[in-house]
C-alpha positions as CSV (number, residue, x, y, z in Angstrom):
1,X,16.2,-6.8,1.5
2,X,13.6,-6.1,-1.1
3,X,12.1,-8.5,-3.7
4,X,13.0,-6.6,-6.9
5,X,9.9,-7.7,-8.8
6,X,7.6,-6.6,-6.0
7,X,9.6,-3.3,-5.7
8,X,9.1,-2.6,-9.5
9,X,5.4,-3.4,-9.2
10,X,5.0,-1.2,-6.1
11,X,6.8,1.7,-7.8
12,X,4.6,1.3,-10.8
13,X,1.4,1.2,-8.7
14,X,2.6,4.3,-6.7
15,X,3.1,6.3,-10.0
16,X,-0.4,5.3,-11.1
17,X,-1.8,6.5,-7.8
18,X,0.1,9.8,-8.2
19,X,-1.5,10.2,-11.6
20,X,-5.0,9.4,-10.2
21,X,-4.5,11.9,-7.4
22,X,-3.4,14.6,-9.8
23,X,-6.5,13.9,-11.9
24,X,-8.7,14.2,-8.8
25,X,-7.1,17.5,-7.9
26,X,-7.8,18.8,-11.4
27,X,-11.4,17.5,-11.3
28,X,-12.0,19.2,-8.0
29,X,-10.5,22.5,-9.3
30,X,-12.8,22.2,-12.4
31,X,-15.8,21.5,-10.0
32,X,-16.7,18.2,-11.6
33,X,-19.9,16.7,-10.4
34,X,-19.6,15.3,-6.8
35,X,-20.5,11.7,-7.5
36,X,-17.8,11.6,-10.2
37,X,-15.3,13.0,-7.7
38,X,-16.3,10.3,-5.2
39,X,-15.8,7.6,-7.8
40,X,-12.3,8.9,-8.5
41,X,-11.5,9.1,-4.8
42,X,-12.8,5.5,-4.2
43,X,-10.7,4.3,-7.1
44,X,-7.6,5.9,-5.6
45,X,-8.4,4.2,-2.3
46,X,-8.6,0.8,-4.0
47,X,-5.3,1.5,-5.7
48,X,-3.8,2.3,-2.3
49,X,-5.1,-1.0,-0.9
50,X,-3.4,-2.8,-3.8
51,X,-0.2,-1.0,-3.1
52,X,-0.5,-2.0,0.6
53,X,-0.8,-5.6,-0.5
54,X,2.4,-5.4,-2.5
55,X,4.3,-3.8,0.4
56,X,2.9,-6.4,2.9
57,X,3.8,-9.3,0.6
58,X,7.4,-8.0,0.3
59,X,7.6,-7.6,4.0
60,X,6.3,-11.2,4.6
61,X,8.5,-12.8,1.9
62,X,11.7,-11.0,3.1
63,X,11.9,-9.5,6.6
64,X,9.3,-11.7,8.4
65,X,10.6,-14.9,6.8
66,X,14.1,-14.0,8.0
67,X,13.0,-12.9,11.4
68,X,11.0,-16.1,12.0
69,X,14.1,-18.1,11.2
70,X,16.3,-16.1,13.5
71,X,16.2,-16.8,17.2
72,X,15.0,-13.9,19.2
73,X,13.7,-12.0,16.1
74,X,10.4,-13.9,15.9
75,X,8.8,-11.7,18.6
76,X,9.7,-8.6,16.7
77,X,8.1,-10.0,13.5
78,X,4.9,-10.8,15.5
79,X,4.7,-7.3,17.0
80,X,5.2,-5.7,13.6
81,X,2.4,-7.8,12.0
82,X,0.1,-7.0,14.9
83,X,0.8,-3.3,14.4
84,X,0.2,-3.5,10.7
85,X,-3.0,-5.4,11.2
86,X,-4.2,-2.9,13.8
87,X,-3.5,0.0,11.5
88,X,-5.3,-1.6,8.6
89,X,-8.5,-2.0,10.7
90,X,-8.8,1.6,11.8
């Protein structure tokens, strides 16, 4: 169960990130000045965080919403959200 608008946005974001990463690899190969490489790397990290937000939003709007409405599935949703929260703070 995937929100198709969010899926489209997430795929678009992932393709942008792939392009950014390819650009970073090329810049490293060309020995671009280190602060410029770091700027590119940090930009990629921000893009990944944006993608994470899309994916989390989809999960909340679809799976979690459904699990919270189903008896016995609410505990699974809570455990998943705690796991995601823990991973995001490492």
